[in-house]
C-alpha positions in Angstrom: 0.1 -0.1 -0.3 1.3 3.4 -1.0 0.8 6.0 1.4 1.2 10.0 1.1 0.7 12.2 4.5 1.4 16.2 4.3 0.3 18.6 6.7 -0.6 22.3 6.4 -0.9 24.8 8.6 -4.1 27.2 8.1 -4.6 30.8 9.6 -8.5 30.5 10.2 -9.9 28.7 12.8 -10.5 25.4 13.3 -14.5 25.5 13.2 -14.6 26.9 9.6 -12.0 24.8 8.1 -13.6 22.1 9.3 -17.3 23.0 8.1 -15.2 23.6 4.8 -13.8 19.9 5.0 -17.6 18.6 5.7 -19.7 20.6 3.1 -18.7 17.0 1.7 -20.4 17.7 -2.0 -18.1 21.1 -2.7 -14.8 19.8 -2.5 -14.5 21.7 -5.9 -14.2 25.0 -4.1 -10.5 24.2 -3.1 -9.5 21.1 -4.8 -7.6 22.0 -8.1 -7.6 18.9 -9.4 -11.9 18.4 -9.1 -13.6 21.1 -11.3 -16.9 19.9 -10.2 -18.5 18.0 -7.4 -22.1 17.1 -5.8 -23.5 14.9 -3.5 -25.1 11.8 -4.9 -27.0 11.0 -1.1 -29.7 12.6 0.7 -27.5 12.6 3.6 -25.3 15.5 4.0 -22.5 14.9 6.2 -21.1 11.9 8.5 -20.9 8.0 7.7 -22.4 7.2 4.6 -22.3 10.4 2.8 -21.6 10.1 -1.1 -20.1 12.6 -4.0 -19.5 12.2 -7.3 -16.2 13.9 -8.2 -15.0 14.9 -11.5 -11.1 15.0 -11.9 -8.8 16.9 -14.1 -4.8 17.2 -14.5 -2.7 13.7 -15.0 -6.7 11.8 -14.8 -8.6 14.8 -17.1 -11.8 12.9 -18.3 -11.9 10.2 -15.2 -14.5 10.5 -12.1 -14.4 8.9 -9.0 -17.5 8.1 -6.5 -16.4 8.5 -2.3 -17.9 8.1 0.1 -17.2 8.8 4.0 -16.6 5.7 6.2 -15.5 7.2 9.2 -16.5 10.7 10.8 -15.3 12.7 14.3 -17.4 16.0 14.5 -15.1 18.4 14.4 -12.0 16.3 14.4 -11.8 13.8 11.5 -13.2 11.7 8.9 -12.1 9.1 6.4 -13.0 9.0 2.4 -13.3 6.0 1.0 -13.2 6.1 -3.4 -14.8 3.1 -3.9 -15.5 3.2 -7.8 -13.6 5.2 -10.8 -14.2 5.7 -14.5 -10.8 6.1 -16.1 -9.2 6.8 -13.2 -6.3 4.8 -11.8 -7.6 1.3 -11.0 -7.8 1.8 -7.3 -8.2 -1.9 -5.4 -8.7 0.1 -2.4 -8.3 4.1 -1.8 -8.6 5.9 1.8 -8.0 9.4 2.3 -7.8 10.5 5.9 -8.5 14.0 7.2 -7.9 15.4 10.1 -7.8 18.8 11.7 -6.2 20.3 14.8 -5.1 23.6 16.5 -1.9 24.9 17.0 -0.7 28.0 18.2 -3.6 29.9 17.2 -3.7 28.3 13.7 -5.2 25.3 12.1 -3.7 22.3 11.4 -4.6 20.1 9.0 -3.4 16.3 8.5 -4.3 14.4 5.5 -3.2 10.9 4.9 -3.6 9.0 1.4 -3.6 5.4 1.4 -4.5 3.5 -2.0 -3.5 0.1 -3.7 -3.7 -0.6 -7.4 -4.9 -3.6 -8.6 -3.4 -5.7 -11.6 -0.8 -7.1 -8.9 2.5 -6.5 -10.0 2.1 -4.6 -13.4 0.2 -2.5 -10.6 2.9 -2.1 -8.7 5.2 -0.8 -11.4 3.1 1.5 -12.5 2.5 3.0 -9.2 6.4 3.3 -8.9 6.9 5.0 -12.6 3.9 7.0 -12.5 0.8 7.0 -10.0 2.4 7.7 -6.9 4.1 11.0 -8.4 1.1 12.4 -9.6 -1.0 12.0 -6.6 1.9 13.0 -4.6 1.4 16.0 -6.3 -2.5 15.7 -6.6 -2.6 15.7 -2.7 -0.1 18.9 -1.9 -2.5 20.4 -4.1 -5.9 19.5 -2.4 -4.1 20.6 1.2 -2.8 23.6 -0.4 -6.1 24.7 -1.9 -7.9 24.4 1.2 -4.9 26.9 3.0 -6.2 28.9 -0.1 -9.9 28.6 0.2 -9.8 29.0 4.3 -7.6 32.2 4.1 -9.3 34.3 1.6 -12.7 32.2 0.8 -12.0 32.3 -2.8 -12.2 29.1 -4.9 -9.9 27.7 -6.8 -10.4 28.7 -10.5 -7.4 28.2 -11.5 -4.6 26.0 -9.8 -1.7 27.6 -11.0 -2.5 30.3 -8.5 -2.0 28.1 -5.6 1.0 28.6 -3.7 2.0 24.7 -2.6 4.8 25.5 -0.4 3.2 26.2 3.4 2.4 22.4 2.9 4.9 19.5 4.7 5.8 16.3 3.8 4.9 14.1 7.0 7.1 11.3 7.0 
């Protein structure tokens, strides 16, 4: 399983950052890799909530279906990518987001853990292509979240996102 963990410090209250993350259908507002997204469930928050995301960037033209599988109000959530079209062939993919406070800032720690299908071929695809693309994409998600939480401005052009404040966590 490949695991990518990033951390970003956001100059905004924890509650505001959590509310942005909890607005599950509107990830397109801060994710530079997702030009459109919307809820696919009547439920709007918590375990069982689902959404559809169209994907841009290296997987342009792809789409994924996601659902919340773990929810700790105001603190953390886990999201499973359970289906995809023209996207990487995931055997399993889970994104975890944790929100905490530190010295007047909000710290968001995001972990993306996934395994590709296709056995040894999937492993080689991951090592030589997919992992580097997901590293960049996951960094973009957290940098976009920082931008949106601090400015209130949605990401319309991924080139305006400052990727430097995102830290790699071992």
